[in-house]
C-alpha positions as a Markdown table, in Angstrom:
| # | Residue | x | y | z |
|---|---|---|---|---|
| 1 | Met | -55.0 | 108.3 | 156.3 |
| 2 | Ser | -51.5 | 108.2 | 157.3 |
| 3 | Glu | -51.2 | 112.1 | 158.4 |
| 4 | Ser | -48.8 | 113.6 | 160.7 |
| 5 | Lys | -47.9 | 116.8 | 162.4 |
| 6 | Ile | -45.1 | 118.4 | 164.3 |
| 7 | Ile | -45.5 | 121.6 | 166.5 |
| 8 | Asn | -42.8 | 123.6 | 167.6 |
| 9 | Leu | -43.1 | 125.5 | 170.8 |
| 10 | Pro | -41.2 | 128.1 | 172.4 |
| 11 | Lys | -39.6 | 126.4 | 175.9 |
| 12 | Lys | -40.3 | 130.2 | 177.8 |
| 13 | Leu | -44.1 | 129.6 | 177.0 |
| 14 | Pro | -45.7 | 128.5 | 180.2 |
| 15 | Leu | -47.5 | 125.1 | 180.0 |
| 16 | Ala | -51.0 | 126.0 | 180.0 |
| 17 | Glu | -50.2 | 128.2 | 176.9 |
| 18 | Arg | -48.6 | 125.5 | 175.2 |
| 19 | Ile | -51.6 | 123.0 | 175.6 |
| 20 | Ser | -53.7 | 125.8 | 174.6 |
| 21 | Glu | -51.5 | 126.4 | 171.4 |
| 22 | Ala | -51.1 | 122.7 | 170.7 |
| 23 | Lys | -54.6 | 122.1 | 170.7 |
| 24 | Gln | -55.6 | 125.4 | 168.4 |
| 25 | Ile | -52.8 | 124.0 | 165.9 |
| 26 | Ile | -54.3 | 120.4 | 166.0 |
| 27 | Ser | -57.7 | 121.9 | 165.6 |
| 28 | Glu | -57.0 | 123.7 | 162.7 |
| 29 | Trp | -54.9 | 121.0 | 161.2 |
| 30 | Thr | -58.0 | 118.5 | 161.5 |
| 31 | Lys | -60.0 | 120.8 | 159.5 |
| 32 | Ser | -57.8 | 121.2 | 156.7 |
| 33 | Leu | -57.5 | 117.4 | 156.0 |
| 34 | Asn | -58.0 | 116.0 | 152.4 |
| 35 | Ile | -59.8 | 112.8 | 154.4 |
| 36 | Pro | -61.8 | 114.2 | 157.1 |
| 37 | Phe | -60.9 | 113.3 | 160.7 |
| 38 | Asn | -63.9 | 111.3 | 162.2 |
| 39 | Glu | -63.9 | 112.0 | 166.0 |
| 40 | Lys | -66.1 | 108.6 | 166.8 |
| 41 | Ile | -63.4 | 106.5 | 165.2 |
| 42 | Asp | -60.0 | 108.1 | 164.5 |
| 43 | Ala | -57.5 | 109.1 | 167.6 |
| 44 | Ile | -55.0 | 112.0 | 167.4 |
| 45 | Gln | -51.9 | 110.1 | 169.1 |
| 46 | Leu | -48.7 | 112.3 | 170.3 |
| 47 | Lys | -45.9 | 109.5 | 169.3 |
| 48 | Lys | -42.7 | 111.6 | 170.3 |
| 49 | Cys | -41.9 | 114.5 | 172.3 |
| 50 | Glu | -38.4 | 116.2 | 172.0 |
| 51 | Arg | -36.8 | 119.2 | 173.3 |
| 52 | Asn | -33.8 | 121.6 | 172.8 |
| 53 | Lys | -32.3 | 124.6 | 174.3 |
| 54 | Lys | -35.3 | 126.8 | 172.7 |
| 55 | Glu | -38.1 | 124.8 | 172.0 |
| 56 | Tyr | -40.3 | 121.5 | 172.6 |
| 57 | Leu | -41.0 | 119.4 | 169.3 |
| 58 | Tyr | -44.6 | 117.6 | 169.6 |
| 59 | His | -44.8 | 114.8 | 166.8 |
| 60 | Tyr | -48.7 | 114.2 | 166.5 |
| 61 | Ile | -50.3 | 111.4 | 164.1 |
| 62 | Ile | -53.7 | 110.3 | 163.2 |
| 63 | Ala | -54.2 | 106.8 | 164.1 |
| 64 | Cys | -57.3 | 105.7 | 161.8 |
| 65 | Gly | -60.2 | 103.7 | 163.4 |
| 66 | Thr | -58.4 | 102.9 | 166.1 |
| 67 | Lys | -60.8 | 104.1 | 169.1 |
| 68 | Asn | -62.3 | 101.6 | 170.8 |
| 69 | Ser | -66.3 | 101.4 | 171.1 |
| 70 | Trp | -66.9 | 101.3 | 174.9 |
| 71 | Arg | -69.9 | 100.0 | 176.1 |
| 72 | Gln | -71.5 | 100.7 | 179.3 |
| 73 | Trp | -72.7 | 97.9 | 181.5 |
């Protein structure tokens, strides 16, 4: 699965609201994928963040099978 998503959010939006909005968009995105997102082994990664005069652009990807299996010692 090589999925990507660009999220554009206004600069005027406070940080907490940008985070909340991005979280909602990512949640909807992962639910709409053709190949289901597996929370146990897949990860969402922020690959790039850009800004211009009016907005922030967040570039996300899904990295399949990249989550580490951590053991508790």
